[in-house]
C-alpha positions in Angstrom: 22.9 8.8 -5.5 25.8 10.4 -3.5 28.8 7.9 -3.8 29.7 4.4 -4.6 29.6 3.2 -1.2 25.9 4.4 -0.7 24.7 2.8 -3.9 23.4 -0.4 -2.6 21.7 0.9 0.6 19.8 3.5 -1.1 18.6 1.2 -3.8 17.4 -1.3 -1.3 16.0 1.7 0.9 13.8 2.5 -2.6 12.7 -0.9 -3.2 11.4 -1.6 0.3 9.7 1.8 -0.2 8.0 0.5 -3.3 6.6 -2.8 -1.1 5.7 -0.9 1.8 3.6 1.6 -0.5 2.0 -1.4 -2.4 1.2 -3.4 1.2 -0.4 0.1 2.5 -2.6 0.3 -0.9 -3.4 -3.3 -0.4 -4.7 -2.7 3.1 -7.3 -0.5 1.6 -8.5 -3.2 -1.0 -11.6 -4.6 0.1 -11.9 -8.5 0.5 -14.9 -9.9 2.5 -13.2 -9.1 6.1 -13.5 -6.2 7.9 -10.3 -4.4 8.4 -9.7 -0.9 9.9 -7.2 -0.4 6.9 -10.2 -0.2 4.6 -11.2 3.2 5.9 -8.1 4.8 7.6 -7.1 6.6 4.5 -10.5 8.1 3.6 -10.1 11.9 3.8 -12.9 13.7 5.8 -13.6 17.4 5.7 -13.4 18.3 9.4 -13.8 21.9 10.2 -12.7 23.1 6.6 -9.5 20.8 6.4 -9.2 17.3 4.8 -7.9 14.9 7.5 -7.5 11.4 7.5 -10.0 9.2 9.2 -7.6 7.2 11.3 -6.6 10.9 12.7 -10.5 11.8 13.7 -11.5 8.2 15.2 -10.8 5.0 16.7 -11.5 1.9 14.0 -11.9 -1.4 15.3 -13.1 -4.6 13.8 -14.9 -6.2 16.8 -16.6 -9.2 14.4 -15.4 -10.4 11.1 -17.9 -8.6 8.9 -18.2 -5.3 11.0 -15.9 -2.0 11.2 -17.0 0.2 14.3 -15.7 3.9 14.1 -15.7 6.1 17.1 -14.9 9.6 16.5 -13.1 11.4 19.0 -15.1 14.4 18.6 -18.8 13.8 18.3 -19.3 16.9 15.6 -17.0 14.8 13.4 -19.7 11.8 13.2 -21.6 13.6 10.1 -18.6 14.3 8.4 -17.3 10.9 8.7 -20.6 9.3 7.2 -20.5 11.8 4.3 -16.9 10.9 3.7 -17.7 7.0 3.6 -20.5 7.6 1.5 -18.6 9.6 -1.2 -15.6 7.1 -0.9 -15.7 4.3 -3.5 -16.3 1.5 -0.6 -19.9 1.0 -1.6 -20.8 0.4 2.1 -23.4 2.4 3.6 -22.6 3.4 7.1 -25.1 3.0 10.2 -24.7 5.6 13.0 -26.3 6.2 16.4 -25.0 9.8 16.6 -21.8 8.5 18.6 -20.7 5.6 16.8 -20.6 4.5 13.2 -20.9 0.9 12.3 -20.0 -0.3 8.7 -21.3 -3.8 8.1 -19.2 -5.6 5.4 -21.2 -7.3 2.8 -20.1 -10.3 1.0 -18.2 -9.5 -2.2 -19.8 -10.7 -5.4 -17.7 -12.9 -7.9 -17.6 -9.9 -10.3 -16.5 -7.5 -7.8 -14.0 -10.0 -6.5 -12.3 -10.2 -10.1 -12.2 -6.5 -10.3 -10.4 -6.4 -6.9 -7.8 -8.9 -8.4 -7.4 -6.8 -11.5 -6.6 -3.7 -9.1 -4.0 -5.6 -7.1 -2.4 -7.1 -10.0 -2.1 -3.6 -11.4 -0.8 -2.2 -8.2 1.9 -5.1 -8.0 3.0 -4.4 -11.5 3.7 -0.9 -10.5 5.9 -1.9 -7.5 7.7 -4.1 -9.8 8.2 -1.2 -12.2 9.2 1.1 -9.2 11.9 -1.6 -8.1 13.4 -2.0 -11.8 13.7 1.8 -12.1 15.7 1.7 -8.7 17.6 -1.0 -10.3 18.2 0.9 -13.7 19.2 4.0 -11.5 21.6 2.0 -9.5 23.4 0.3 -12.4 23.7 4.0 -13.9 25.3 5.6 -10.8 27.6 2.1 -10.5 28.8 2.9 -14.0 29.3 6.5 -13.5 31.3 5.6 -10.5 33.5 3.3 -12.4 33.9 5.9 -15.3 35.0 8.3 -12.5 37.5 5.7 -11.2 35.7 5.7 -7.7 35.4 1.7 -8.1 37.3 -0.7 -10.0 35.7 -2.9 -12.9 35.8 -5.9 -10.4 33.9 -3.7 -7.9 31.5 -2.6 -10.6 30.5 -6.0 -11.7 30.3 -7.3 -8.1 27.7 -4.2 -7.2 25.9 -4.8 -10.5 25.3 -8.5 -9.5 24.2 -7.6 -5.9 21.7 -5.2 -7.4 20.2 -7.8 -9.7 20.0 -10.2 -6.7 18.3 -7.8 -4.4 16.0 -6.8 -7.4 15.1 -10.4 -7.9 14.4 -10.7 -4.2 12.2 -8.0 -4.1 10.1 -8.8 -7.1 9.8 -12.3 -5.7 8.5 -10.7 -2.3 6.1 -8.7 -4.4 4.8 -11.6 -6.4 4.3 -13.5 -2.8 2.3 -10.6 -1.4 0.1 -10.6 -4.6 -0.4 -14.1 -4.5 -1.8 -14.0 -0.7 -3.9 -11.0 -1.5 -5.4 -12.8 -4.6 -6.0 -16.0 -2.5 -7.7 -13.5 0.4 -9.7 -11.8 -2.1 -11.0 -15.2 -4.0 -11.6 -16.8 -0.8 -15.7 -17.0 -0.1 
């Protein structure tokens, strides 16, 4: 962290990045509903390079339990099917040679519980990232005070500000987790 003035904004950026990353990971966790986020990040072997599915095809959810994947290049259909089968989604693709359909089955109670454990683990990782950002910020604030860049009062106020920001971000993580758990357990 470069200087005393940038500590708070930089810390906020790091904390928000942890939440954004968690949200992105949550999008790929299967609930019972079709969501393009389930497959967007799947890597497909396309002409010898690993390419994200969303870069190869249009992905839509025309019905609550159906995803439709329409490759921009028809030669990618087989590769996309293969990548879906190799992923841990547990869904078999249905293809007509031009369009791939993914019927989303109901989740079993056991699978829902496994998914809930997975999102809880991921949210804890986000909390740890946020707390690490707080620790780094507090260290930088103390160094700035020792180097006489800021006064002791400024150090106290910046430390308090970092703590308030940390509490707010962790509260946000908890709310997102709670919503995802409700979504997962909804039958």
